[in-house]
C-alpha positions in Angstrom: 38.7 84.3 -18.8 41.9 83.3 -20.5 41.4 80.3 -22.9 43.3 76.9 -23.0 45.3 78.6 -26.2 46.0 81.8 -24.3 43.6 83.7 -25.7 41.1 86.1 -23.9 37.8 85.1 -23.8 36.2 87.9 -22.2 36.2 91.6 -23.3 38.8 92.2 -25.9 41.6 93.8 -23.8 41.9 97.0 -26.5 38.1 97.9 -25.2 39.2 98.0 -21.8 42.2 100.4 -22.5 40.2 102.8 -24.8 37.3 102.7 -22.0 39.9 103.4 -19.5 41.7 106.2 -21.7 38.2 107.5 -22.0 37.6 107.8 -18.4 41.2 109.1 -17.8 40.8 112.2 -20.5 36.6 112.9 -19.5 38.2 113.5 -15.7 41.1 115.3 -16.9 38.7 117.6 -18.4 36.4 117.9 -15.5 39.5 118.7 -13.7 40.6 122.0 -15.9 37.3 122.9 -16.6 36.5 123.2 -13.0 40.2 124.4 -12.5 41.1 122.1 -9.7 44.8 122.5 -9.9 44.6 125.9 -9.0 41.6 124.9 -6.6 43.9 122.3 -4.9 47.0 124.9 -4.4 44.7 127.5 -2.6 43.1 125.1 -0.6 46.5 124.2 0.5 47.4 127.6 1.4 44.5 128.3 3.2 43.5 125.6 4.7 44.7 126.8 8.6 42.8 129.8 8.0 39.2 127.0 8.5 40.8 125.8 11.4 42.1 129.1 12.8 38.6 130.2 12.2 37.0 127.1 14.0 38.6 127.9 16.5 38.4 132.1 17.0 34.2 131.4 16.8 34.5 128.8 19.4 36.6 131.2 22.0 34.6 134.1 21.1 31.4 132.5 21.7 33.0 130.7 24.7 34.2 134.1 26.6 31.0 136.0 25.5 28.2 133.8 27.1 29.7 132.0 29.6 32.9 134.4 31.2 31.0 138.1 30.3 27.3 136.2 30.7 25.7 137.6 27.3 22.2 135.4 26.8 23.2 135.7 23.1 26.2 136.3 21.4 25.8 136.4 18.0 28.9 139.6 17.3 31.4 137.8 19.1 31.7 134.3 16.7 31.2 136.6 13.3 33.4 139.2 13.9 35.9 136.6 14.8 35.2 134.8 11.9 35.0 137.5 9.8 38.2 138.8 11.3 40.3 135.7 10.3 38.9 135.1 6.9 38.8 138.9 5.8 42.2 138.7 4.3 45.5 137.0 4.9 48.5 139.0 6.6 46.0 142.0 6.4 44.2 141.2 9.4 45.3 144.3 11.9 43.4 146.8 9.1 40.5 144.1 8.8 39.9 143.9 12.1 39.7 148.0 12.6 37.5 147.9 9.4 35.2 144.8 10.9 34.3 146.6 13.9 34.1 150.4 12.1 31.1 147.7 10.2 29.9 146.2 12.8 29.5 149.3 15.0 28.0 151.9 12.1 25.5 148.6 11.4 24.6 148.5 15.6 24.3 152.1 16.0 22.3 152.8 12.8 20.2 149.1 13.7 19.0 150.0 17.0 18.5 153.8 16.4 16.1 153.1 13.4 14.4 150.2 14.6 13.0 151.4 17.9 12.0 154.3 16.0 10.4 152.8 13.1 9.8 149.3 13.7 10.8 146.5 11.9 9.5 145.0 8.4 10.5 144.8 4.5 10.8 148.3 4.0 11.9 149.2 7.9 15.0 146.4 7.2 15.7 148.3 3.5 15.7 151.6 5.2 18.4 150.4 8.0 20.9 148.7 5.6 20.9 152.0 3.5 21.6 153.9 6.1 23.5 151.6 8.3 26.3 151.8 4.9 26.2 155.0 4.1 27.2 156.0 7.5 30.1 153.2 7.2 30.9 154.9 4.2 31.6 158.1 5.7 33.8 156.3 7.9 36.2 154.2 5.8 36.8 153.7 2.1 34.4 150.7 1.6 35.2 146.8 1.3 34.9 145.1 4.5 33.5 148.2 6.5 30.3 147.8 3.9 30.0 144.5 4.2 30.3 144.3 8.1 27.7 147.4 8.1 24.7 145.9 5.8 25.4 142.1 7.6 24.7 143.7 10.9 22.1 145.9 10.8 20.5 142.9 8.7 20.7 140.9 12.1 20.0 143.8 14.2 16.5 144.5 12.7 16.0 140.7 12.8 16.8 139.9 16.4 15.6 143.3 17.6 11.9 142.1 18.5 13.1 139.7 20.8 15.6 141.0 22.6 15.9 144.3 23.0 18.7 146.2 25.9 21.9 144.7 24.1 23.3 147.6 22.3 26.2 147.5 24.5 26.6 143.7 24.6 26.3 143.5 21.1 29.5 146.6 20.6 31.3 144.2 23.1 30.6 141.2 21.8 32.0 143.0 18.2 35.6 143.7 20.5 35.5 140.4 21.9 35.5 138.8 18.4 38.5 140.8 16.8 40.4 140.6 19.6 40.2 136.8 19.7 40.5 136.1 16.4 44.3 138.0 16.6 45.4 136.0 19.3 44.0 133.2 17.8 46.5 133.6 14.7 49.1 134.9 17.2 49.3 131.0 18.8 48.3 129.1 15.7 50.3 130.8 13.5 51.0 129.0 9.8 54.2 128.1 8.7 55.5 131.3 7.1 58.5 129.5 5.4 55.8 126.3 4.4 53.6 129.0 3.2 55.8 130.5 0.8 57.5 127.5 -0.8 54.0 126.2 -1.3 52.3 129.2 -3.4 56.1 129.6 -5.1 56.6 126.3 -6.7 53.9 125.8 -9.2 54.5 129.6 -10.0 58.0 129.0 -10.7 57.6 125.5 -12.2 55.0 127.2 -14.9 57.2 130.5 -15.1 60.5 128.5 -15.7 58.9 126.0 -18.4 57.5 128.6 -20.4 60.8 130.7 -20.6 62.7 127.2 -21.7 59.7 126.5 -24.3 59.9 130.5 -25.6 63.8 130.0 -25.7 63.4 127.0 -27.9 60.5 128.8 -30.3 63.2 131.6 -30.7 66.1 129.0 -31.5 63.6 127.2 -34.2 62.3 130.5 -35.6 58.6 129.0 -34.5 57.4 132.2 -33.8 53.4 130.0 -32.8 55.9 128.6 -29.8 56.9 132.1 -28.6 53.5 133.4 -28.8 52.0 130.6 -26.8 55.0 130.8 -24.6 53.9 134.7 -24.1 50.5 133.5 -23.3 51.8 131.2 -20.5 53.8 133.6 -19.1 50.0 136.3 -19.0 48.2 133.1 -17.3 50.4 133.5 -14.4 48.6 136.2 -12.5 46.5 134.3 -10.3 49.6 131.8 -9.0 51.2 135.2 -8.7 48.5 136.6 -6.4 48.5 133.6 -4.3 52.4 134.0 -3.7 51.9 137.7 -2.6 49.0 136.8 -0.6 51.2 134.2 1.0 54.2 136.6 1.3 51.6 138.7 3.0 50.2 135.9 5.6 54.2 135.1 6.5 54.4 138.6 7.3 51.9 138.6 9.2 52.6 135.0 11.3 56.3 136.7 11.9 55.1 140.3 13.5 51.9 138.5 15.4 54.3 135.5 16.9 57.1 136.9 19.4 58.9 133.1 18.4 59.7 134.6 14.9 60.2 138.4 15.3 64.0 137.8 14.8 62.9 136.9 10.7 60.9 140.0 9.9 63.2 141.3 7.6 63.7 137.7 6.1 60.2 138.0 5.2 60.3 141.8 4.4 62.6 140.9 1.4 60.7 138.0 0.2 57.9 140.7 0.0 60.0 143.1 -2.0 61.5 139.8 -4.0 57.6 138.8 -4.8 57.0 142.4 -6.4 60.4 142.3 -8.4 58.9 139.0 -9.6 56.0 140.2 -11.1 57.8 142.9 -13.1 59.7 140.5 -14.2 56.9 138.5 -15.9 55.7 141.4 -17.2 58.8 142.3 -19.1 59.4 138.5 -20.1 55.7 138.7 -21.7 57.0 141.9 -23.6 60.3 140.4 -24.7 58.0 136.9 -26.2 56.1 139.2 -27.7 58.9 141.4 -29.4 60.6 138.3 -30.2 58.1 136.8 -32.3 57.9 139.7 -34.1 61.3 139.7 -35.3 60.9 135.9 -36.0 58.0 136.3 -38.4 59.7 139.6 -39.5 62.9 137.4 -41.1 64.9 139.6 -39.0 68.4 137.7 -37.9 68.1 135.6 -34.4 71.4 135.0 -33.4 72.3 132.2 -31.2 72.9 134.7 -27.8 69.0 135.7 -27.8 67.7 132.0 -26.9 70.8 131.3 -25.2 69.8 134.1 -23.0 66.4 133.1 -22.0 67.6 129.5 -21.6 70.1 130.9 -18.9 66.5 133.4 -17.1 65.1 129.5 -17.2 67.6 127.9 -15.3 68.7 131.0 -13.1 64.9 130.7 -11.7 64.9 127.4 -11.2 68.2 127.7 -9.5 67.2 130.3 -7.3 64.4 128.3 -6.1 66.5 125.7 -4.6 68.4 128.3 -3.0 65.5 130.0 -1.7 64.4 126.7 -0.3 67.6 126.1 1.4 68.4 129.4 2.7 71.9 129.8 0.7 72.9 132.9 -0.8 71.9 133.7 -4.3 75.0 133.4 -5.5 74.8 131.0 -8.8 71.7 132.1 -9.9 73.1 135.5 -10.1 75.7 134.5 -12.1 73.6 132.8 -14.6 70.8 136.1 -14.8 74.3 137.8 -15.5 75.4 135.1 -18.4 72.0 135.9 -20.1 73.3 139.5 -20.1 76.7 138.2 -21.9 74.8 136.0 -24.3 72.5 139.1 -25.0 75.5 141.6 -25.6 76.8 138.6 -27.9 73.6 138.6 -29.8 73.8 142.8 -30.3 77.0 142.8 -31.3 76.8 139.8 -34.3 73.7 142.1 -35.5 70.1 142.3 -34.4 66.9 143.7 -36.7 64.3 146.5 -34.9 62.5 144.1 -33.0 66.2 142.3 -31.8 67.2 145.2 -30.3 63.8 145.9 -28.5 64.5 141.9 -27.3 68.2 143.1 -26.1 66.8 145.9 -24.5 64.0 143.9 -23.0 66.9 140.9 -21.4 68.4 143.8 -19.8 65.4 144.7 -18.0 64.4 141.3 -17.3 68.0 140.8 -15.4 67.7 144.2 -13.6 64.6 143.0 -12.2 65.5 139.5 -11.3 68.5 141.0 -9.4 66.4 142.9 -7.9 64.1 139.9 -6.7 67.2 138.7 -5.3 67.9 141.4 -2.8 70.5 143.7 -4.6 69.4 147.1 -4.8 68.2 149.3 -7.6 71.6 151.1 -8.3 73.2 147.8 -7.8 71.2 145.8 -10.1 71.5 148.8 -12.8 74.7 148.8 -12.6 76.0 145.2 -12.6 73.5 144.5 -15.9 74.9 147.5 -17.8 78.9 146.9 -16.2 78.2 142.8 -17.3 76.4 144.4 -21.1 79.2 147.1 -21.8 82.1 144.5 -21.1 81.4 142.1 -23.1 80.4 144.1 -25.8 84.2 145.6 -25.2 85.4 142.3 -25.3 84.3 141.8 -28.7 85.1 144.8 -29.9 88.9 143.9 -28.8 88.7 140.6 -30.2 87.3 141.9 -34.0 90.1 144.5 -34.0 92.5 141.3 -33.5 91.5 138.9 -35.9 93.3 138.0 -38.9 93.1 140.3 -42.1 91.2 142.6 -40.2 93.0 145.9 -41.0 
């Protein structure tokens, strides 16, 4: 309440503002503690799986129960959900593994329950033998999970439902097939899937590179180390991008309307691989840069400039990818980073500085692979650009006044 003299007659505003600040910090801390930003990005990426799984389970149960007349089609929706949730982008292989596991569980479960009956030790025996059989048929993973789970269901259901061995196998096949069909009819948007996964990764990578460039320019080894650690923490978003690219490839492969874009998403897969290599190279670059600063080695301006150019190149590359333009401008920035490294090398660097220059060339080569250049093209362009800049510098030095 505001009094006649203009003063706040209620709770002081300062206390209210402090309370709001405390609540905001608490919410922010809890959010970071539970990893909510990462969980939210994962939820956005995989939300379509929930829809696909629900539709596939409903259709599988309908076909097995209503069309085929199976009274309790437990394995049809189970197989459908297992196929959908197995792993985005790997459903063809996972479907085969799932069916192998289900079949192993059914065969062992039905055979042994008929002989030894049901109970705690019988359940343990059936599960153990079902998993061992599954391992002889495959390498493990989804096969083992499905074999063990199916064996448990067999032991549990067998006393009340006999003579369903063949229907159970049919249900499993129906569920897997329907899951694949649902993925074809309700595919993810491949471009949007990749963009959602790439944006946070690129944003973090660009930020860390610019932070590192500032640390290198100011001689702040701690800032370089923090940026290096920031790059090391990009494993989770990089894995998310790998999964998104796999899911996009799968959507293109199973959806006839998108078959014409298969080559485009194959390029994304290769590019993501080399993006991961460039991040690893960046970590080594920053590790040696921090060592050079701590050892008091000379840091020519070309070194932080090169790192800045890498950050700018990635920002431009993201725009070019989303707009589906040729990455010509980002390539020019990558090669400009090589120019700056060559200038720094000519100016003079120490032992660790030499490693930094070499890593800049390595990262530049990997980034050129990201945008689609072959290994030979990328290596040749980086080497040619570096040598040319070295040659230009030597010519300038020899032409300088007063030099013999």
